[in-house]
KELO-363239 format. One record per residue (C-alpha): x, y, z; residue in three letters. Coordinates in Angstrom, 3 decimals. Example, Ala and Ser with C-alpha at 12.3 -4.5 7.8 and 13.67 -1.06 7.14 Angstrom:
% KELO-363239
<atom <12.300 -4.500 7.800> 'ala'>
<atom <13.670 -1.060 7.140> 'ser'>
***
This chain:
% KELO-363239
<atom <59.380 10.608 92.482> 'pro'>
<atom <63.127 11.040 91.961> 'gly'>
<atom <63.698 13.927 94.396> 'pro'>
<atom <61.743 12.213 97.183> 'phe'>
<atom <63.636 8.961 96.769> 'ile'>
<atom <66.924 10.893 96.645> 'ala'>
<atom <65.942 12.768 99.816> 'phe'>
<atom <65.350 9.544 101.735> 'leu'>
<atom <68.651 8.102 100.497> 'val'>
<atom <70.452 11.357 101.321> 'ala'>
<atom <69.078 11.306 104.875> 'val'>
<atom <70.364 7.750 105.343> 'ala'>
<atom <73.757 8.542 103.790> 'val'>
<atom <74.116 11.752 105.836> 'his'>
<atom <73.441 9.936 109.122> 'ala'>
<atom <76.319 9.935 111.615> 'arg'>
<atom <76.434 6.128 111.748> 'trp'>
<atom <76.746 5.694 107.951> 'phe'>
<atom <80.103 4.605 106.573> 'arg'>
<atom <81.253 4.732 102.982> 'gly'>
<atom <79.489 7.961 102.025> 'lys'>
<atom <81.945 8.721 99.230> 'ala'>
<atom <81.547 5.308 97.636> 'ile'>
<atom <77.763 5.389 97.729> 'val'>
<atom <77.676 8.936 96.399> 'arg'>
<atom <80.014 8.013 93.549> 'thr'>
<atom <78.118 4.863 92.592> 'leu'>
<atom <74.758 6.649 92.534> 'leu'>
<atom <76.163 9.637 90.648> 'phe'>
<atom <77.830 7.595 87.900> 'met'>
<atom <74.659 7.076 85.754> 'pro'>
<atom <74.268 10.878 85.617> 'thr'>
<atom <77.538 11.347 83.706> 'ile'>
<atom <77.141 8.303 81.431> 'val'>
<atom <75.805 8.978 77.941> 'ser'>
<atom <72.013 8.554 77.801> 'ile'>
<atom <72.467 6.866 74.459> 'val'>
<atom <74.657 4.176 76.007> 'ala'>
<atom <72.228 3.777 78.906> 'ile'>
<atom <69.324 3.432 76.501> 'gly'>
<atom <70.975 0.722 74.404> 'phe'>
<atom <72.072 -1.265 77.522> 'val'>
<atom <68.562 -1.197 78.979> 'trp'>
<atom <67.077 -2.073 75.613> 'arg'>
<atom <69.299 -5.141 75.502> 'leu'>
<atom <68.232 -6.079 79.036> 'leu'>
<atom <64.557 -5.731 78.176> 'leu'>
<atom <64.692 -7.369 74.721> 'asn'>
<atom <61.752 -9.699 74.219> 'asp'>
<atom <63.788 -12.525 72.678> 'asp'>
<atom <67.245 -12.406 74.258> 'ser'>
<atom <66.978 -9.925 77.123> 'gly'>
<atom <68.470 -10.779 80.521> 'leu'>
<atom <65.205 -9.878 82.293> 'leu'>
<atom <63.155 -12.456 80.409> 'asn'>
<atom <66.001 -14.975 80.783> 'phe'>
<atom <66.023 -14.478 84.560> 'gly'>
<atom <62.246 -14.736 84.780> 'leu'>
<atom <62.397 -17.904 82.717> 'gly'>
<atom <64.784 -19.452 85.210> 'leu'>
<atom <62.203 -19.097 87.970> 'ile'>
<atom <59.376 -20.415 85.792> 'gly'>
<atom <57.847 -17.197 84.500> 'val'>
<atom <57.451 -17.666 80.724> 'asp'>
<atom <54.396 -15.551 79.921> 'asp'>
<atom <56.024 -12.121 79.918> 'thr'>
<atom <54.923 -9.023 77.968> 'pro'>
<atom <57.036 -7.290 75.360> 'asn'>
<atom <58.519 -4.741 77.732> 'trp'>
<atom <59.296 -2.219 74.952> 'leu'>
<atom <55.985 -2.459 73.097> 'val'>
<atom <53.019 -3.703 75.138> 'asp'>
<atom <50.709 -1.232 76.893> 'gly'>
<atom <52.093 0.804 79.746> 'trp'>
<atom <55.348 -1.149 80.046> 'trp'>
<atom <57.527 1.099 77.804> 'pro'>
<atom <56.384 4.166 79.773> 'phe'>
<atom <56.995 2.447 83.105> 'ile'>
<atom <60.516 1.381 82.172> 'trp'>
<atom <61.391 4.845 80.829> 'ile'>
<atom <60.253 6.367 84.151> 'val'>
<atom <62.332 3.806 86.083> 'val'>
<atom <65.399 4.484 83.975> 'ile'>
<atom <64.988 8.251 84.238> 'ser'>
<atom <64.629 8.132 88.038> 'val'>
<atom <67.613 5.780 88.332> 'trp'>
<atom <69.731 8.061 86.149> 'arg'>
<atom <68.943 11.323 87.960> 'his'>
<atom <68.780 10.115 91.559> 'ile'>
<atom <72.549 10.598 91.970> 'gly'>
<atom <72.335 14.264 90.925> 'phe'>
<atom <69.475 14.859 93.367> 'cys'>
<atom <71.381 13.013 96.066> 'leu'>
<atom <74.461 15.244 95.741> 'val'>
<atom <72.361 18.406 96.008> 'leu'>
<atom <70.457 17.090 99.023> 'tyr'>
<atom <73.699 16.068 100.775> 'leu'>
<atom <75.008 19.600 100.213> 'ala'>
<atom <71.805 21.053 101.663> 'ala'>
<atom <71.901 18.679 104.681> 'leu'>
<atom <75.455 19.734 105.466> 'ser'>
<atom <74.203 23.298 106.083> 'thr'>
<atom <71.492 22.290 108.603> 'val'>
<atom <72.359 23.406 112.136> 'asn'>
<atom <73.184 20.330 114.189> 'glu'>
<atom <71.802 21.982 117.318> 'ser'>
<atom <68.310 21.480 115.882> 'leu'>
<atom <68.855 17.725 115.901> 'tyr'>
<atom <70.309 17.809 119.381> 'asp'>
<atom <67.328 19.788 120.699> 'ala'>
<atom <64.910 17.351 119.031> 'ala'>
<atom <66.758 14.406 120.624> 'glu'>
<atom <66.506 16.021 124.045> 'val'>
<atom <62.781 16.586 123.507> 'asp'>
<atom <62.325 12.918 122.684> 'gly'>
<atom <61.356 13.331 119.051> 'ala'>
<atom <61.333 10.171 116.963> 'ser'>
<atom <63.427 9.780 113.833> 'arg'>
<atom <60.362 10.203 111.638> 'ala'>
<atom <59.369 13.385 113.435> 'gln'>
<atom <62.860 14.840 113.086> 'val'>
<atom <62.818 14.155 109.333> 'ile'>
<atom <59.327 15.612 108.910> 'arg'>
<atom <59.633 18.702 111.083> 'his'>
<atom <63.324 19.589 110.794> 'ile'>
<atom <65.107 17.948 107.905> 'thr'>
<atom <62.397 18.257 105.242> 'trp'>
<atom <61.637 21.987 105.854> 'pro'>
<atom <65.364 22.806 105.924> 'gln'>
<atom <65.936 21.383 102.463> 'val'>
<atom <62.707 22.792 100.964> 'ala'>
<atom <64.546 25.208 98.590> 'pro'>
<atom <66.515 22.308 97.143> 'thr'>
<atom <63.291 20.297 96.692> 'thr'>
<atom <61.629 23.170 94.859> 'val'>
<atom <64.679 23.566 92.593> 'phe'>
<atom <64.736 19.844 91.772> 'leu'>
<atom <60.996 19.633 91.136> 'leu'>
<atom <60.979 22.631 88.774> 'val'>
<atom <64.122 21.555 86.904> 'thr'>
<atom <62.629 18.069 86.726> 'gly'>
<atom <59.518 19.467 85.079> 'ile'>
<atom <61.670 21.368 82.607> 'ile'>
<atom <63.666 18.193 81.859> 'ser'>
<atom <60.410 16.316 81.310> 'ala'>
<atom <59.450 18.724 78.582> 'phe'>
<atom <62.793 18.032 76.870> 'gln'>
<atom <62.602 14.235 76.962> 'val'>
<atom <63.407 12.677 73.604> 'phe'>
<atom <66.568 10.646 73.461> 'asp'>
<atom <65.717 7.879 75.958> 'ile'>
<atom <62.247 7.430 74.476> 'val'>
<atom <63.558 7.320 70.902> 'phe'>
<atom <66.284 4.832 71.816> 'ile'>
<atom <64.011 2.580 73.798> 'met'>
<atom <61.015 2.568 71.460> 'thr'>
<atom <62.450 3.744 68.114> 'gly'>
<atom <59.648 4.469 65.630> 'gln'>
<atom <57.228 2.230 67.535> 'gln'>
<atom <53.943 4.093 68.001> 'glu'>
<atom <52.796 3.999 71.618> 'asn'>
<atom <50.301 6.410 73.083> 'glu'>
<atom <51.952 6.252 76.499> 'tyr'>
<atom <55.423 7.246 75.255> 'thr'>
<atom <54.360 9.757 72.614> 'asn'>
<atom <56.137 12.708 74.244> 'val'>
<atom <56.083 16.192 72.740> 'leu'>
<atom <59.646 16.145 71.392> 'asn'>
<atom <59.095 12.801 69.757> 'leu'>
<atom <55.913 14.155 68.156> 'met'>
<atom <57.884 17.133 66.882> 'thr'>
<atom <60.544 14.865 65.376> 'tyr'>
<atom <57.954 12.675 63.664> 'arg'>
<atom <56.039 15.625 62.210> 'glu'>
<atom <59.269 17.030 60.797> 'phe'>
<atom <60.103 13.699 59.193> 'thr'>
<atom <56.587 13.502 57.777> 'tyr'>
<atom <56.980 16.968 56.261> 'gly'>
<atom <54.380 18.584 58.551> 'gln'>
<atom <56.578 21.567 59.320> 'leu'>
<atom <53.830 23.867 60.529> 'gly'>
<atom <52.453 21.272 62.961> 'tyr'>
<atom <55.943 20.458 64.213> 'ala'>
<atom <56.736 24.145 64.710> 'ala'>
<atom <53.481 24.570 66.684> 'ala'>
<atom <54.436 21.729 69.032> 'ile'>
<atom <57.888 23.292 69.437> 'gly'>
<atom <56.256 26.586 70.402> 'ala'>
<atom <54.132 24.790 73.024> 'ile'>
<atom <57.258 23.172 74.483> 'ile'>
<atom <58.930 26.569 74.612> 'phe'>
<atom <55.938 28.122 76.347> 'gly'>
<atom <55.694 25.369 78.966> 'leu'>
<atom <59.443 25.572 79.620> 'thr'>
<atom <59.156 29.360 79.994> 'leu'>
<atom <56.377 28.980 82.540> 'val'>
<atom <58.344 26.386 84.544> 'ala'>
<atom <61.420 28.667 84.484> 'thr'>
<atom <59.354 31.608 85.710> 'ala'>
<atom <58.010 29.469 88.574> 'leu'>
<atom <61.559 28.539 89.540> 'gln'>
<atom <62.734 32.137 89.524> 'leu'>
<atom <59.676 33.127 91.510> 'gly'>
<atom <60.358 30.397 94.064> 'ala'>
<atom <63.964 31.545 94.367> 'ala'>
***
């Protein structure tokens, strides 16, 4: 969902009436350059079951029966997705803004003369014009998904959870257990999937 959220934000930031584009772009891009290890530890402190700020805030409004955000069910997976989207949305935003700056303004002027609504302009003009950027972000996002390890390891540690048992974490665990052949097989699968995604990106280009 990251590229689509970034696209909507980029459309709003790129609008003629928007002020403070540089500030918004900088604030959203900052998580991209911050160490993922630091981000993981900060979020882990926020979501801590005993002393986390999230549970503290929920307690202030009377919500006491909260799950263990880093252990129970789908919650670890959901939070990892949220953190990943939040971290990469700035990178996607910068690329979309660059793509939007190349769109011919006469297309928007013609649509305005024809009485097109804002939604119609975005759907029929803006979105098709930035399609190459969208394809690039989707494919690189898939490749990044195959390489996920650090944020999952930091957030969950050695806690077994079927929803966060990503391939790289499985490889790490099998190596630590001495199952070198199994770990190497998983690594080969990751390499193959990454190769396919890269080929798709080159084909789309």
